[in-house]
C-alpha positions in Angstrom: 0.0 0.0 0.0 1.5 3.4 -0.9 0.9 6.6 1.2 1.9 10.1 0.5 3.9 12.1 3.1 1.5 13.2 5.8 1.2 14.0 9.5 -0.5 11.0 11.2 -2.4 11.2 14.5 -3.3 8.0 16.3 -6.8 7.7 17.7 -8.0 5.1 20.2 -9.6 2.1 18.4 -13.4 2.3 18.4 -15.5 -0.6 19.7 -18.9 -1.7 18.7 -21.1 -1.6 21.8 -23.4 -4.4 20.6 -20.8 -7.2 19.9 -17.5 -5.7 21.1 -16.1 -6.2 17.6 -13.1 -4.0 16.9 -13.4 -1.8 13.9 -10.5 -0.6 11.9 -8.5 2.2 13.6 -9.3 5.6 12.3 -6.4 7.5 10.8 -6.6 11.2 10.2 -4.5 11.9 7.1 -4.7 14.6 4.5 -3.6 12.1 1.9 -5.8 8.9 1.5 -4.3 5.4 0.7 -3.9 4.8 -3.1 -5.7 1.4 -2.8 -8.1 -0.4 -0.6 -6.4 -3.1 1.5 -7.6 -6.7 0.8 -10.2 -8.3 3.2 -10.0 -11.9 4.4 -12.9 -13.9 5.6 -12.8 -17.0 7.9 -15.2 -19.1 9.8 -15.1 -20.4 13.3 -15.6 -24.1 13.1 -15.9 -24.4 16.8 -18.9 -22.2 16.7 -20.6 -22.3 13.3 -23.3 -19.9 14.5 -20.7 -17.2 14.9 -20.6 -14.9 11.9 -17.3 -14.7 10.0 -15.0 -12.1 11.4 -13.0 -9.7 9.4 -9.3 -9.7 10.3 -7.6 -6.4 9.7 -4.1 -7.8 8.8 -3.0 -4.6 7.4 -3.9 -2.5 10.5 -1.2 0.0 11.4 1.1 -0.9 14.2 1.3 1.7 16.9 0.3 2.5 20.5 -3.0 0.9 21.4 -3.1 -1.4 18.4 -1.1 -4.5 17.4 -2.2 -5.9 14.1 -5.7 -4.4 14.5 -6.0 -6.0 18.1 -6.4 -3.6 21.0 -3.6 -4.0 23.5 -5.4 -2.1 26.3 -2.7 0.6 26.3 -4.3 4.0 25.8 -3.0 5.9 22.9 -1.4 9.2 23.7 -3.7 12.2 23.5 -2.6 14.9 21.2 -2.0 18.1 23.1 -1.5 21.6 22.0 1.6 23.5 22.9 0.5 26.5 25.0 1.3 29.8 23.4 3.3 32.0 25.6 1.6 35.3 26.3 3.7 38.3 27.2 2.6 39.7 30.5 0.8 43.0 30.3 2.9 45.9 31.0 1.9 49.3 32.4 3.9 52.5 32.3 4.7 53.5 35.9 3.2 56.8 36.8 5.1 59.3 38.8 4.1 59.6 42.4 2.6 63.0 43.1 3.9 64.4 46.3 2.7 67.6 47.8 5.5 69.8 49.2 4.9 70.6 52.8 3.9 74.1 53.5 6.8 76.2 54.7 6.1 78.8 57.3 8.7 81.6 57.0 10.4 82.4 60.2 10.9 86.0 61.4 13.4 88.0 59.5 16.8 88.2 61.2 17.4 91.5 62.9 20.2 93.3 61.2 23.2 94.1 63.3 24.6 97.0 61.3 23.6 99.5 58.7 25.9 101.1 56.1 26.5 104.7 55.1 27.8 105.3 51.6 28.9 108.9 50.8 30.0 109.1 47.1 30.6 112.8 47.4 32.9 112.1 50.4 34.4 109.0 48.7 34.0 106.6 51.6 31.6 104.2 53.1 31.3 102.8 56.6 28.8 101.0 58.8 27.4 101.5 62.3 25.1 99.6 64.7 21.6 99.0 63.2 20.0 101.7 65.3 22.4 104.5 64.2 20.9 107.6 62.7 23.1 109.1 59.9 23.3 112.8 59.4 25.5 114.9 57.1 26.7 118.5 56.7 28.9 120.1 54.2 32.0 118.5 55.7 30.8 116.1 58.4 29.1 112.7 58.6 27.8 111.5 61.9 26.5 108.1 62.9 24.3 109.3 65.8 23.2 107.2 68.8 19.4 107.3 69.3 20.0 108.0 73.0 22.3 110.9 72.3 25.9 111.2 71.3 27.4 109.4 68.3 29.0 106.1 67.3 31.4 107.9 65.1 32.0 111.3 63.5 34.1 111.9 60.3 35.2 115.3 59.1 36.3 115.7 55.5 38.4 118.5 54.1 39.9 119.1 50.7 43.7 119.7 51.2 47.0 120.1 49.5 48.9 119.4 52.6 51.0 116.3 53.4 50.6 114.1 56.3 53.8 115.7 57.7 52.2 119.1 57.6 49.2 117.8 59.5 51.4 116.2 62.1 53.2 119.6 62.8 49.8 121.3 63.3 48.6 118.6 65.7 51.9 118.6 67.6 51.5 122.4 68.2 47.9 122.0 69.5 47.7 122.1 73.4 44.5 119.9 73.2 46.2 117.0 71.4 47.8 114.2 73.4 49.4 110.9 72.6 50.2 111.7 69.0 51.7 108.8 67.0 52.2 107.3 63.6 50.0 104.4 62.4 48.2 103.0 59.3 44.5 103.0 58.5 43.0 100.9 55.8 46.4 100.6 54.3 47.2 104.3 54.3 49.8 106.1 56.4 48.0 107.9 59.2 48.3 109.7 62.5 46.6 108.7 65.8 45.9 111.0 68.7 43.5 111.9 71.5 42.0 115.3 71.8 40.6 117.3 74.8 41.5 114.5 77.2 39.0 112.2 75.5 39.2 108.5 75.8 38.3 108.1 72.1 41.1 108.3 69.6 41.1 110.2 66.4 42.7 109.2 63.1 44.0 111.7 60.6 44.6 110.2 57.1 44.9 111.7 53.6 43.5 110.0 50.6 43.2 111.5 47.0 43.5 115.1 48.2 41.1 114.7 51.1 42.0 114.9 54.7 39.8 112.7 57.0 39.5 113.1 60.7 37.9 110.0 62.0 36.6 110.0 65.6 35.1 106.9 67.1 35.0 103.4 65.6 33.3 103.2 62.2 32.7 99.6 61.1 34.3 98.4 57.8 35.5 101.8 56.8 36.5 101.8 53.1 37.6 104.5 50.6 35.6 104.5 47.4 
């Protein structure tokens, strides 16, 4: 018997419920056999009343069938290979966080305040409660309770520091006159009228400065 190439699936042999006769095994094939297999008949002399049986001598050999006779071994059941399914993916969403409310604290109390005098070519600071006042040749950082933190007199001059020293040396109200430096400039230091506060005399760019008291962060500009 000739068969074409085909995929063959074995099916469990079917039995006739009335006489338990075994029918030919069913084969699922997309190509059918080219000829019908021969059939043989025989009689059972021991039991003449038994109808002749058809022997399937050309039955396929395989699981559950040996020469057309059931072996009692169940044929394998065709199963389908499960198709792998990719897991569903979701795009992670950003977590929304609400920023905590910030309560601003009290503004820090300033410790100093600055005076800037472009016409006098200097700047300096004083304690935060100072009251600044100016005249034609004087800047005062006044204290609210009276007096002053510092006083600066400014004069235009052509004199040298040596000339200023001679004048101070000849003044009866000047004591403890000495040489020093102030913000990098040569200067004179002295006390006047028996005061406990020193005065600085310094010349810068044609201006003579008399600085009384203690200005903070004094700088020529």
